[in-house]
All heavy atoms as a GROMACS GRO file, in nm:
protein
  615
    1MET      N    1  10.309   8.967   9.270
    1MET     CA    2  10.187   8.973   9.347
    1MET      C    3  10.131   9.116   9.340
    1MET      O    4  10.196   9.211   9.378
    1MET     CB    5  10.219   8.936   9.491
    1MET     CG    6  10.100   8.938   9.581
    1MET     SD    7  10.150   8.884   9.744
    1MET     CE    8  10.062   9.002   9.840
    2THR      N    9  10.012   9.130   9.288
    2THR     CA   10   9.950   9.262   9.281
    2THR      C   11   9.844   9.273   9.390
    2THR      O   12   9.770   9.178   9.416
    2THR     CB   13   9.886   9.285   9.144
    2THR    OG1   14   9.783   9.188   9.125
    2THR    CG2   15   9.987   9.276   9.033
    3GLU      N   16   9.841   9.390   9.450
    3GLU     CA   17   9.741   9.414   9.553
    3GLU      C   18   9.618   9.476   9.488
    3GLU      O   19   9.630   9.559   9.398
    3GLU     CB   20   9.796   9.509   9.658
    3GLU     CG   21   9.908   9.450   9.740
    3GLU     CD   22   9.953   9.546   9.848
    3GLU    OE1   23   9.872   9.626   9.897
    3GLU    OE2   24  10.071   9.538   9.883
    4ASP      N   25   9.502   9.434   9.534
    4ASP     CA   26   9.379   9.494   9.484
    4ASP      C   27   9.363   9.632   9.546
    4ASP      O   28   9.395   9.655   9.662
    4ASP     CB   29   9.258   9.407   9.520
    4ASP     CG   30   9.260   9.275   9.445
    4ASP    OD1   31   9.315   9.272   9.333
    4ASP    OD2   32   9.207   9.176   9.498
    5ILE      N   33   9.312   9.725   9.467
    5ILE     CA   34   9.287   9.860   9.517
    5ILE      C   35   9.151   9.858   9.586
    5ILE      O   36   9.049   9.829   9.524
    5ILE     CB   37   9.290   9.962   9.403
    5ILE    CG1   38   9.430   9.963   9.340
    5ILE    CG2   39   9.255  10.100   9.454
    5ILE    CD1   40   9.442  10.049   9.218
    6THR      N   41   9.154   9.891   9.713
    6THR     CA   42   9.032   9.886   9.794
    6THR      C   43   8.962  10.021   9.792
    6THR      O   44   9.022  10.123   9.756
    6THR     CB   45   9.066   9.850   9.940
    6THR    OG1   46   9.142   9.957   9.997
    6THR    CG2   47   9.146   9.721   9.948
    7PRO      N   48   8.835  10.023   9.833
    7PRO     CA   49   8.765  10.152   9.845
    7PRO      C   50   8.836  10.247   9.943
    7PRO      O   51   8.835  10.368   9.923
    7PRO     CB   52   8.627  10.113   9.897
    7PRO     CG   53   8.608   9.972   9.852
    7PRO     CD   54   8.746   9.911   9.855
    8GLU      N   55   8.899  10.190  10.046
    8GLU     CA   56   8.975  10.272  10.141
    8GLU      C   57   9.094  10.338  10.072
    8GLU      O   58   9.127  10.453  10.102
    8GLU     CB   59   9.022  10.190  10.260
    8GLU     CG   60   8.915  10.162  10.362
    8GLU     CD   61   8.969  10.099  10.488
    8GLU    OE1   62   9.082  10.046  10.488
    8GLU    OE2   63   8.896  10.102  10.589
    9ASP      N   64   9.159  10.266   9.980
    9ASP     CA   65   9.270  10.323   9.905
    9ASP      C   66   9.222  10.442   9.822
    9ASP      O   67   9.286  10.547   9.818
    9ASP     CB   68   9.335  10.219   9.812
    9ASP     CG   69   9.412  10.113   9.888
    9ASP    OD1   70   9.459  10.141  10.000
    9ASP    OD2   71   9.426  10.002   9.834
   10HIS      N   72   9.107  10.426   9.757
   10HIS     CA   73   9.051  10.534   9.676
   10HIS      C   74   9.018  10.655   9.763
   10HIS      O   75   9.047  10.769   9.725
   10HIS     CB   76   8.925  10.488   9.602
   10HIS     CG   77   8.953  10.402   9.484
   10HIS    ND1   78   9.014  10.448   9.370
   10HIS    CD2   79   8.928  10.271   9.462
   10HIS    CE1   80   9.026  10.350   9.283
   10HIS    NE2   81   8.975  10.240   9.337
   11GLU      N   82   8.959  10.629   9.878
   11GLU     CA   83   8.922  10.738   9.969
   11GLU      C   84   9.047  10.811  10.019
   11GLU      O   85   9.050  10.934  10.025
   11GLU     CB   86   8.842  10.681  10.087
   11GLU     CG   87   8.792  10.788  10.181
   11GLU     CD   88   8.711  10.731  10.297
   11GLU    OE1   89   8.704  10.607  10.313
   11GLU    OE2   90   8.656  10.812  10.372
   12ARG      N   91   9.151  10.735  10.055
   12ARG     CA   92   9.276  10.794  10.104
   12ARG      C   93   9.339  10.881   9.996
   12ARG      O   94   9.379  10.995  10.022
   12ARG     CB   95   9.374  10.685  10.149
   12ARG     CG   96   9.499  10.741  10.216
   12ARG     CD   97   9.600  10.634  10.252
   12ARG     NE   98   9.662  10.579  10.132
   12ARG     CZ   99   9.635  10.461  10.079
   12ARG    NH1  100   9.550  10.379  10.136
   12ARG    NH2  101   9.695  10.421   9.969
   13VAL      N  102   9.345  10.831   9.874
   13VAL     CA  103   9.404  10.906   9.763
   13VAL      C  104   9.324  11.033   9.736
   13VAL      O  105   9.381  11.140   9.710
   13VAL     CB  106   9.415  10.817   9.637
   13VAL    CG1  107   9.451  10.899   9.515
   13VAL    CG2  108   9.517  10.707   9.660
   14LYS      N  109   9.191  11.023   9.741
   14LYS     CA  110   9.106  11.139   9.718
   14LYS      C  111   9.133  11.247   9.823
   14LYS      O  112   9.151  11.366   9.790
   14LYS     CB  113   8.958  11.097   9.722
   14LYS     CG  114   8.862  11.211   9.704
   14LYS     CD  115   8.720  11.160   9.717
   14LYS     CE  116   8.628  11.275   9.750
   14LYS     NZ  117   8.511  11.235   9.823
   15LEU      N  118   9.137  11.208   9.951
   15LEU     CA  119   9.162  11.305  10.058
   15LEU      C  120   9.304  11.363  10.049
   15LEU      O  121   9.324  11.483  10.070
   15LEU     CB  122   9.138  11.240  10.195
   15LEU     CG  123   8.992  11.206  10.227
   15LEU    CD1  124   8.984  11.124  10.355
   15LEU    CD2  125   8.908  11.331  10.237
   16LEU      N  126   9.400  11.279  10.017
   16LEU     CA  127   9.538  11.328  10.002
   16LEU      C  128   9.550  11.424   9.884
   16LEU      O  129   9.628  11.519   9.889
   16LEU     CB  130   9.635  11.211   9.985
   16LEU     CG  131   9.662  11.129  10.111
   16LEU    CD1  132   9.745  11.005  10.076
   16LEU    CD2  133   9.732  11.212  10.217
   17GLY      N  134   9.471  11.401   9.780
   17GLY     CA  135   9.470  11.492   9.666
   17GLY      C  136   9.420  11.630   9.705
   17GLY      O  137   9.476  11.732   9.664
   18ILE      N  138   9.316  11.633   9.786
   18ILE     CA  139   9.264  11.761   9.836
   18ILE      C  140   9.370  11.832   9.918
   18ILE      O  141   9.394  11.951   9.902
   18ILE     CB  142   9.135  11.739   9.918
   18ILE    CG1  143   9.022  11.687   9.829
   18ILE    CG2  144   9.093  11.868   9.989
   18ILE    CD1  145   8.900  11.638   9.904
   19VAL      N  146   9.434  11.756  10.007
   19VAL     CA  147   9.537  11.814  10.095
   19VAL      C  148   9.654  11.867  10.013
   19VAL      O  149   9.705  11.976  10.040
   19VAL     CB  150   9.585  11.711  10.199
   19VAL    CG1  151   9.707  11.761  10.275
   19VAL    CG2  152   9.472  11.678  10.296
   20SER      N  153   9.696  11.792   9.913
   20SER     CA  154   9.813  11.836   9.835
   20SER      C  155   9.782  11.960   9.750
   20SER      O  156   9.870  12.041   9.726
   20SER     CB  157   9.864  11.722   9.746
   20SER     OG  158   9.773  11.695   9.642
   21LYS      N  159   9.657  11.975   9.706
   21LYS     CA  160   9.622  12.090   9.623
   21LYS      C  161   9.581  12.212   9.705
   21LYS      O  162   9.618  12.324   9.670
   21LYS     CB  163   9.506  12.054   9.529
   21LYS     CG  164   9.548  11.958   9.421
   21LYS     CD  165   9.431  11.921   9.333
   21LYS     CE  166   9.475  11.815   9.233
   21LYS     NZ  167   9.362  11.750   9.169
   22LYS      N  168   9.506  12.190   9.814
   22LYS     CA  169   9.447  12.303   9.886
   22LYS      C  170   9.489  12.312  10.032
   22LYS      O  171   9.459  12.411  10.098
   22LYS     CB  172   9.295  12.295   9.877
   22LYS     CG  173   9.243  12.301   9.735
   22LYS     CD  174   9.093  12.294   9.731
   22LYS     CE  175   9.043  12.297   9.588
   22LYS     NZ  176   8.898  12.286   9.582
   23GLY      N  177   9.551  12.209  10.085
   23GLY     CA  178   9.594  12.212  10.224
   23GLY      C  179   9.494  12.147  10.318
   23GLY      O  180   9.381  12.115  10.280
   24LEU      N  181   9.537  12.131  10.442
   24LEU     CA  182   9.454  12.066  10.543
   24LEU      C  183   9.331  12.148  10.581
   24LEU      O  184   9.232  12.093  10.629
   24LEU     CB  185   9.537  12.036  10.669
   24LEU     CG  186   9.638  11.923  10.656
   24LEU    CD1  187   9.728  11.920  10.778
   24LEU    CD2  188   9.570  11.789  10.639
   25LYS      N  189   9.337  12.279  10.561
   25LYS     CA  190   9.224  12.365  10.598
   25LYS      C  191   9.097  12.332  10.521
   25LYS      O  192   8.988  12.363  10.566
   25LYS     CB  193   9.259  12.512  10.572
   25LYS     CG  194   9.352  12.571  10.672
   25LYS     CD  195   9.370  12.719  10.643
   25LYS     CE  196   9.459  12.783  10.747
   25LYS     NZ  197   9.474  12.926  10.723
   26GLU      N  198   9.113  12.270  10.406
   26GLU     CA  199   8.997  12.238  10.322
   26GLU      C  200   8.917  12.120  10.375
   26GLU      O  201   8.803  12.100  10.334
   26GLU     CB  202   9.041  12.208  10.179
   26GLU     CG  203   9.091  12.329  10.104
   26GLU     CD  204   8.982  12.434  10.086
   26GLU    OE1  205   8.870  12.400  10.047
   26GLU    OE2  206   9.012  12.552  10.114
   27LEU      N  207   8.976  12.042  10.464
   27LEU     CA  208   8.906  11.925  10.518
   27LEU      C  209   8.833  11.961  10.646
   27LEU      O  210   8.884  12.037  10.728
   27LEU     CB  211   9.005  11.811  10.545
   27LEU     CG  212   9.085  11.759  10.427
   27LEU    CD1  213   9.175  11.645  10.472
   27LEU    CD2  214   8.996  11.714  10.314
   28ASN      N  215   8.714  11.905  10.662
   28ASN     CA  216   8.642  11.926  10.788
   28ASN      C  217   8.692  11.825  10.892
   28ASN      O  218   8.777  11.740  10.863
   28ASN     CB  219   8.490  11.918  10.767
   28ASN     CG  220   8.445  11.782  10.720
   28ASN    OD1  221   8.500  11.678  10.757
   28ASN    ND2  222   8.342  11.780  10.635
   29PHE      N  223   8.639  11.836  11.011
   29PHE     CA  224   8.686  11.753  11.122
   29PHE      C  225   8.673  11.603  11.091
   29PHE      O  226   8.767  11.526  11.113
   29PHE     CB  227   8.608  11.788  11.250
   29PHE     CG  228   8.653  11.711  11.370
   29PHE    CD1  229   8.772  11.744  11.433
   29PHE    CD2  230   8.577  11.606  11.420
   29PHE    CE1  231   8.814  11.674  11.545
   29PHE    CE2  232   8.619  11.536  11.532
   29PHE     CZ  233   8.737  11.570  11.594
   30GLU      N  234   8.558  11.563  11.038
   30GLU     CA  235   8.535  11.421  11.008
   30GLU      C  236   8.632  11.370  10.901
   30GLU      O  237   8.683  11.258  10.910
   30GLU     CB  238   8.390  11.397  10.963
   30GLU     CG  239   8.287  11.414  11.071
   30GLU     CD  240   8.254  11.560  11.100
   30GLU    OE1  241   8.271  11.646  11.010
   30GLU    OE2  242   8.212  11.590  11.213
   31GLN      N  243   8.657  11.453  10.800
   31GLN     CA  244   8.750  11.414  10.695
   31GLN      C  245   8.892  11.402  10.749
   31GLN      O  246   8.966  11.311  10.711
   31GLN     CB  247   8.747  11.515  10.580
   31GLN     CG  248   8.620  11.511  10.499
   31GLN     CD  249   8.612  11.624  10.399
   31GLN    OE1  250   8.644  11.739  10.431
   31GLN    NE2  251   8.569  11.593  10.277
   32LEU      N  252   8.931  11.492  10.838
   32LEU     CA  253   9.064  11.484  10.900
   32LEU      C  254   9.079  11.356  10.981
   32LEU      O  255   9.181  11.288  10.972
   32LEU     CB  256   9.090  11.606  10.989
   32LEU     CG  257   9.122  11.736  10.918
   32LEU    CD1  258   9.119  11.852  11.017
   32LEU    CD2  259   9.258  11.728  10.851
   33LYS      N  260   8.978  11.324  11.061
   33LYS     CA  261   8.983  11.202  11.141
   33LYS      C  262   8.991  11.079  11.050
   33LYS      O  263   9.066  10.986  11.077
   33LYS     CB  264   8.860  11.192  11.233
   33LYS     CG  265   8.856  11.295  11.343
   33LYS     CD  266   8.969  11.280  11.441
   33LYS     CE  267   8.939  11.176  11.545
   33LYS     NZ  268   9.044  11.165  11.646
   34ARG      N  269   8.913  11.080  10.943
   34ARG     CA  270   8.912  10.966  10.850
   34ARG      C  271   9.048  10.953  10.781
   34ARG      O  272   9.101  10.842  10.770
   34ARG     CB  273   8.800  10.984  10.747
   34ARG     CG  274   8.785  10.869  10.653
   34ARG     CD  275   8.739  10.745  10.723
   34ARG     NE  276   8.727  10.637  10.626
   34ARG     CZ  277   8.749  10.511  10.652
   34ARG    NH1  278   8.779  10.472  10.773
   34ARG    NH2  279   8.740  10.420  10.558
   35LEU      N  280   9.104  11.065  10.738
   35LEU     CA  281   9.235  11.062  10.673
   35LEU      C  282   9.341  11.011  10.771
   35LEU      O  283   9.427  10.931  10.733
   35LEU     CB  284   9.274  11.201  10.622
   35LEU     CG  285   9.408  11.212  10.552
   35LEU    CD1  286   9.415  11.120  10.430
   35LEU    CD2  287   9.436  11.356  10.512
   36GLN      N  288   9.333  11.053  10.895
   36GLN     CA  289   9.427  11.006  10.996
   36GLN      C  290   9.421  10.853  11.008
   36GLN      O  291   9.525  10.786  11.006
   36GLN     CB  292   9.394  11.070  11.131
   36GLN     CG  293   9.485  11.029  11.243
   36GLN     CD  294   9.443  11.089  11.376
   36GLN    OE1  295   9.324  11.104  11.403
   36GLN    NE2  296   9.539  11.123  11.457
   37ILE      N  297   9.302  10.799  11.015
   37ILE     CA  298   9.285  10.653  11.026
   37ILE      C  299   9.340  10.583  10.902
   37ILE      O  300   9.413  10.483  10.913
   37ILE     CB  301   9.136  10.619  11.048
   37ILE    CG1  302   9.092  10.667  11.186
   37ILE    CG2  303   9.112  10.469  11.031
   37ILE    CD1  304   8.941  10.668  11.205
   38LEU      N  305   9.306  10.634  10.785
   38LEU     CA  306   9.348  10.571  10.660
   38LEU      C  307   9.500  10.575  10.642
   38LEU      O  308   9.560  10.477  10.597
   38LEU     CB  309   9.280  10.638  10.540
   38LEU     CG  310   9.128  10.619  10.532
   38LEU    CD1  311   9.071  10.708  10.423
   38LEU    CD2  312   9.093  10.474  10.507
   39VAL      N  313   9.562  10.687  10.678
   39VAL     CA  314   9.707  10.698  10.665
   39VAL      C  315   9.777  10.608  10.766
   39VAL      O  316   9.876  10.544  10.735
   39VAL     CB  317   9.752  10.846  10.679
   39VAL    CG1  318   9.903  10.857  10.688
   39VAL    CG2  319   9.701  10.928  10.561
   40GLU      N  320   9.723  10.601  10.888
   40GLU     CA  321   9.782  10.514  10.990
   40GLU      C  322   9.779  10.367  10.948
   40GLU      O  323   9.872  10.292  10.976
   40GLU     CB  324   9.711  10.532  11.124
   40GLU     CG  325   9.748  10.659  11.196
   40GLU     CD  326   9.667  10.682  11.322
   40GLU    OE1  327   9.567  10.610  11.345
   40GLU    OE2  328   9.704  10.772  11.399
   41LYS      N  329   9.672  10.327  10.880
   41LYS     CA  330   9.658  10.187  10.837
   41LYS      C  331   9.759  10.149  10.728
   41LYS      O  332   9.802  10.034  10.722
   41LYS     CB  333   9.518  10.163  10.780
   41LYS     CG  334   9.412  10.144  10.882
   41LYS     CD  335   9.281  10.111  10.812
   41LYS     CE  336   9.168  10.094  10.907
   41LYS     NZ  337   9.042  10.061  10.836
   42LYS      N  338   9.793  10.244  10.643
   42LYS     CA  339   9.881  10.216  10.530
   42LYS      C  340  10.022  10.189  10.577
   42LYS      O  341  10.080  10.264  10.652
   42LYS     CB  342   9.879  10.334  10.431
   42LYS     CG  343   9.953  10.310  10.304
   42LYS     CD  344   9.885  10.208  10.218
   42LYS     CE  345   9.959  10.194  10.087
   42LYS     NZ  346   9.918  10.079  10.012
   43ASP      N  347  10.080  10.078  10.531
   43ASP     CA  348  10.214  10.038  10.571
   43ASP      C  349  10.317  10.087  10.470
   43ASP      O  350  10.316  10.047  10.354
   43ASP     CB  351  10.220   9.885  10.581
   43ASP     CG  352  10.358   9.836  10.622
   43ASP    OD1  353  10.430   9.912  10.690
   43ASP    OD2  354  10.394   9.723  10.585
   44TYR      N  355  10.404  10.176  10.517
   44TYR     CA  356  10.511  10.229  10.433
   44TYR      C  357  10.647  10.187  10.487
   44TYR      O  358  10.748  10.247  10.452
   44TYR     CB  359  10.505  10.382  10.427
   44TYR     CG  360  10.386  10.437  10.351
   44TYR    CD1  361  10.280  10.494  10.419
   44TYR    CD2  362  10.382  10.432  10.213
   44TYR    CE1  363  10.172  10.546  10.351
   44TYR    CE2  364  10.274  10.484  10.143
   44TYR     CZ  365  10.169  10.540  10.213
   44TYR     OH  366  10.062  10.592  10.145
   45SER      N  367  10.652  10.086  10.571
   45SER     CA  368  10.777  10.047  10.636
   45SER      C  369  10.883   9.999  10.536
   45SER      O  370  11.001  10.003  10.566
   45SER     CB  371  10.751   9.939  10.741
   45SER     OG  372  10.697   9.824  10.681
   46HIS      N  373  10.841   9.958  10.418
   46HIS     CA  374  10.936   9.911  10.316
   46HIS      C  375  11.011  10.027  10.250
   46HIS      O  376  11.112  10.007  10.185
   46HIS     CB  377  10.862   9.830  10.210
   46HIS     CG  378  10.758   9.909  10.136
   46HIS    ND1  379  10.634   9.935  10.190
   46HIS    CD2  380  10.761   9.970  10.016
   46HIS    CE1  381  10.564  10.008  10.105
   46HIS    NE2  382  10.638  10.031   9.999
   47ASN      N  383  10.960  10.150  10.267
   47ASN     CA  384  11.020  10.268  10.204
   47ASN      C  385  11.044  10.374  10.311
   47ASN      O  386  10.949  10.433  10.362
   47ASN     CB  387  10.926  10.320  10.095
   47ASN     CG  388  10.984  10.435  10.018
   47ASN    OD1  389  11.065  10.511  10.067
   47ASN    ND2  390  10.939  10.449   9.894
   48ARG      N  391  11.169  10.398  10.343
   48ARG     CA  392  11.204  10.490  10.451
   48ARG      C  393  11.152  10.631  10.428
   48ARG      O  394  11.100  10.695  10.520
   48ARG     CB  395  11.355  10.496  10.467
   48ARG     CG  396  11.405  10.423  10.587
   48ARG     CD  397  11.553  10.436  10.595
   48ARG     NE  398  11.586  10.507  10.717
   48ARG     CZ  399  11.709  10.524  10.760
   48ARG    NH1  400  11.809  10.478  10.690
   48ARG    NH2  401  11.730  10.588  10.870
   49LYS      N  402  11.169  10.681  10.306
   49LYS     CA  403  11.125  10.817  10.275
   49LYS      C  404  10.973  10.830  10.287
   49LYS      O  405  10.922  10.928  10.342
   49LYS     CB  406  11.166  10.854  10.132
   49LYS     CG  407  11.276  10.953  10.123
   49LYS     CD  408  11.299  10.989   9.977
   49LYS     CE  409  11.386  11.112   9.970
   49LYS     NZ  410  11.423  11.145   9.834
   50ALA      N  411  10.902  10.733  10.236
   50ALA     CA  412  10.756  10.735  10.244
   50ALA      C  413  10.710  10.726  10.388
   50ALA      O  414  10.614  10.794  10.428
   50ALA     CB  415  10.697  10.622  10.161
   51HIS      N  416  10.776  10.644  10.467
   51HIS     CA  417  10.739  10.630  10.609
   51HIS      C  418  10.762  10.762  10.683
   51HIS      O  419  10.679  10.804  10.764
   51HIS     CB  420  10.819  10.517  10.674
   51HIS     CG  421  10.780  10.491  10.816
   51HIS    ND1  422  10.661  10.432  10.849
   51HIS    CD2  423  10.843  10.519  10.932
   51HIS    CE1  424  10.652  10.424  10.980
   51HIS    NE2  425  10.763  10.476  11.033
   52LYS      N  426  10.872  10.829  10.653
   52LYS     CA  427  10.902  10.958  10.716
   52LYS      C  428  10.796  11.062  10.677
   52LYS      O  429  10.749  11.139  10.761
   52LYS     CB  430  11.041  11.005  10.675
   52LYS     CG  431  11.089  11.126  10.749
   52LYS     CD  432  11.234  11.157  10.713
   52LYS     CE  433  11.283  11.280  10.787
   52LYS     NZ  434  11.422  11.311  10.757
   53SER      N  435  10.757  11.063  10.550
   53SER     CA  436  10.653  11.155  10.503
   53SER      C  437  10.520  11.126  10.572
   53SER      O  438  10.446  11.218  10.607
   53SER     CB  439  10.636  11.145  10.352
   53SER     OG  440  10.750  11.193  10.287
   54LYS      N  441  10.491  10.998  10.590
   54LYS     CA  442  10.369  10.957  10.659
   54LYS      C  443  10.367  11.013  10.800
   54LYS      O  444  10.266  11.068  10.845
   54LYS     CB  445  10.359  10.804  10.662
   54LYS     CG  446  10.248  10.750  10.750
   54LYS     CD  447  10.255  10.599  10.760
   54LYS     CE  448  10.163  10.545  10.866
   54LYS     NZ  449  10.165  10.398  10.872
   55MET      N  450  10.479  11.002  10.872
   55MET     CA  451  10.486  11.049  11.009
   55MET      C  452  10.470  11.201  11.015
   55MET      O  453  10.401  11.254  11.104
   55MET     CB  454  10.616  11.006  11.076
   55MET     CG  455  10.639  10.855  11.079
   55MET     SD  456  10.496  10.753  11.123
   55MET     CE  457  10.466  10.802  11.290
   56LYS      N  458  10.530  11.273  10.920
   56LYS     CA  459  10.515  11.419  10.916
   56LYS      C  460  10.370  11.458  10.888
   56LYS      O  461  10.318  11.551  10.950
   56LYS     CB  462  10.605  11.479  10.808
   56LYS     CG  463  10.750  11.485  10.846
   56LYS     CD  464  10.829  11.553  10.734
   56LYS     CE  465  10.975  11.567  10.768
   56LYS     NZ  466  11.049  11.635  10.660
   57LEU      N  467  10.307  11.388  10.795
   57LEU     CA  468  10.168  11.417  10.762
   57LEU      C  469  10.077  11.390  10.881
   57LEU      O  470   9.989  11.470  10.913
   57LEU     CB  471  10.122  11.335  10.641
   57LEU     CG  472   9.976  11.352  10.601
   57LEU    CD1  473   9.946  11.497  10.564
   57LEU    CD2  474   9.941  11.259  10.487
   58LEU      N  475  10.100  11.279  10.951
   58LEU     CA  476  10.019  11.247  11.068
   58LEU      C  477  10.035  11.355  11.176
   58LEU      O  478   9.938  11.392  11.242
   58LEU     CB  479  10.055  11.110  11.125
   58LEU     CG  480  10.002  10.992  11.045
   58LEU    CD1  481  10.060  10.861  11.098
   58LEU    CD2  482   9.851  10.988  11.048
   59ALA      N  483  10.155  11.407  11.192
   59ALA     CA  484  10.177  11.514  11.289
   59ALA      C  485  10.097  11.638  11.251
   59ALA      O  486  10.033  11.701  11.337
   59ALA     CB  487  10.326  11.547  11.299
   60LYS      N  488  10.097  11.674  11.123
   60LYS     CA  489  10.021  11.790  11.076
   60LYS      C  490   9.871  11.769  11.093
   60LYS      O  491   9.798  11.861  11.129
   60LYS     CB  492  10.054  11.821  10.930
   60LYS     CG  493  10.193  11.877  10.911
   60LYS     CD  494  10.221  11.903  10.765
   60LYS     CE  495  10.364  11.954  10.745
   60LYS     NZ  496  10.391  11.981  10.604
   61ILE      N  497   9.825  11.647  11.064
   61ILE     CA  498   9.684  11.614  11.082
   61ILE      C  499   9.645  11.626  11.228
   61ILE      O  500   9.540  11.683  11.262
   61ILE     CB  501   9.651  11.473  11.027
   61ILE    CG1  502   9.665  11.470  10.875
   61ILE    CG2  503   9.511  11.430  11.068
   61ILE    CD1  504   9.661  11.331  10.815
   62ASN      N  505   9.731  11.577  11.318
   62ASN     CA  506   9.704  11.586  11.461
   62ASN      C  507   9.693  11.731  11.507
   62ASN      O  508   9.606  11.765  11.588
   62ASN     CB  509   9.811  11.513  11.542
   62ASN     CG  510   9.797  11.363  11.533
   62ASN    OD1  511   9.689  11.311  11.512
   62ASN    ND2  512   9.908  11.292  11.548
   63VAL      N  513   9.781  11.817  11.456
   63VAL     CA  514   9.776  11.958  11.490
   63VAL      C  515   9.645  12.019  11.441
   63VAL      O  516   9.579  12.094  11.514
   63VAL     CB  517   9.898  12.034  11.432
   63VAL    CG1  518   9.881  12.184  11.443
   63VAL    CG2  519  10.026  11.990  11.502
   64ALA      N  520   9.606  11.988  11.318
   64ALA     CA  521   9.483  12.042  11.261
   64ALA      C  522   9.362  11.998  11.341
   64ALA      O  523   9.271  12.078  11.370
   64ALA     CB  524   9.469  12.000  11.115
   65ILE      N  525   9.359  11.871  11.381
   65ILE     CA  526   9.248  11.819  11.462
   65ILE      C  527   9.244  11.890  11.597
   65ILE      O  528   9.138  11.933  11.643
   65ILE     CB  529   9.260  11.666  11.479
   65ILE    CG1  530   9.231  11.597  11.345
   65ILE    CG2  531   9.165  11.616  11.588
   65ILE    CD1  532   9.263  11.449  11.344
   66TYR      N  533   9.360  11.905  11.660
   66TYR     CA  534   9.368  11.972  11.789
   66TYR      C  535   9.317  12.116  11.777
   66TYR      O  536   9.241  12.163  11.862
   66TYR     CB  537   9.512  11.971  11.840
   66TYR     CG  538   9.532  12.050  11.966
   66TYR    CD1  539   9.494  11.999  12.090
   66TYR    CD2  540   9.587  12.178  11.963
   66TYR    CE1  541   9.511  12.072  12.206
   66TYR    CE2  542   9.604  12.252  12.078
   66TYR     CZ  543   9.566  12.199  12.200
   66TYR     OH  544   9.582  12.271  12.314
   67GLU      N  545   9.360  12.186  11.673
   67GLU     CA  546   9.319  12.324  11.656
   67GLU      C  547   9.170  12.337  11.632
   67GLU      O  548   9.108  12.433  11.679
   67GLU     CB  549   9.399  12.390  11.544
   67GLU     CG  550   9.543  12.413  11.586
   67GLU     CD  551   9.630  12.473  11.478
   67GLU    OE1  552   9.587  12.476  11.361
   67GLU    OE2  553   9.742  12.514  11.512
   68ILE      N  554   9.111  12.244  11.561
   68ILE     CA  555   8.966  12.247  11.540
   68ILE      C  556   8.896  12.223  11.673
   68ILE      O  557   8.799  12.292  11.708
   68ILE     CB  558   8.922  12.142  11.436
   68ILE    CG1  559   8.965  12.188  11.297
   68ILE    CG2  560   8.771  12.122  11.440
   68ILE    CD1  561   8.943  12.085  11.188
   69GLU      N  562   8.945  12.125  11.750
   69GLU     CA  563   8.882  12.094  11.880
   69GLU      C  564   8.895  12.210  11.977
   69GLU      O  565   8.805  12.236  12.055
   69GLU     CB  566   8.945  11.969  11.940
   69GLU     CG  567   8.907  11.842  11.869
   69GLU     CD  568   8.977  11.718  11.923
   69GLU    OE1  569   9.083  11.732  11.986
   69GLU    OE2  570   8.924  11.609  11.903
   70GLU      N  571   9.006  12.282  11.972
   70GLU     CA  572   9.030  12.392  12.065
   70GLU      C  573   8.980  12.526  12.011
   70GLU      O  574   8.987  12.626  12.081
   70GLU     CB  575   9.180  12.403  12.096
   70GLU     CG  576   9.237  12.282  12.168
   70GLU     CD  577   9.175  12.263  12.306
   70GLU    OE1  578   9.161  12.361  12.380
   70GLU    OE2  579   9.141  12.149  12.338
   71GLY      N  580   8.935  12.527  11.886
   71GLY     CA  581   8.884  12.649  11.826
   71GLY      C  582   8.993  12.748  11.788
   71GLY      O  583   8.972  12.868  11.784
   72ARG      N  584   9.110  12.696  11.760
   72ARG     CA  585   9.222  12.782  11.720
   72ARG      C  586   9.248  12.766  11.572
   72ARG      O  587   9.200  12.674  11.509
   72ARG     CB  588   9.350  12.740  11.794
   72ARG     CG  589   9.339  12.752  11.942
   72ARG     CD  590   9.468  12.712  12.005
   72ARG     NE  591   9.458  12.709  12.149
   72ARG     CZ  592   9.552  12.666  12.228
   72ARG    NH1  593   9.663  12.618  12.178
   72ARG    NH2  594   9.535  12.668  12.357
   73GLU      N  595   9.330  12.858  11.519
   73GLU     CA  596   9.374  12.845  11.381
   73GLU      C  597   9.522  12.870  11.374
   73GLU      O  598   9.573  12.958  11.442
   73GLU     CB  599   9.301  12.947  11.292
   73GLU     CG  600   9.193  12.882  11.212
   73GLU     CD  601   9.139  12.972  11.104
   73GLU    OE1  602   9.219  13.015  11.019
   73GLU    OE2  603   9.020  12.996  11.105
   74GLY      N  604   9.590  12.794  11.293
   74GLY     CA  605   9.733  12.813  11.283
   74GLY      C  606   9.796  12.747  11.162
   74GLY      O  607   9.910  12.773  11.130
   75ILE      N  608   9.723  12.662  11.095
   75ILE     CA  609   9.781  12.592  10.981
   75ILE      C  610   9.769  12.680  10.858
   75ILE      O  611   9.671  12.739  10.832
   75ILE     CB  612   9.712  12.456  10.955
   75ILE    CG1  613   9.739  12.364  11.069
   75ILE    CG2  614   9.760  12.394  10.826
   75ILE    CD1  615   9.677  12.228  11.055
   0.00000   0.00000   0.00000
């Protein structure tokens, strides 16, 4: 069974590519919120390592969003 690649998959991969090359600082607030939603939707429960990485990434995204909202910098 093959899954179709959705536009959301393309968007998630594009944003993750930016993050992996340049870091979370390169994304604006809207992009961070969108990436958070897209990563949360993706199911990695079949792969323990991938699920753990997902949780770590979501934590970093949450920190980045909080810092933008509070006007701080730390990432």
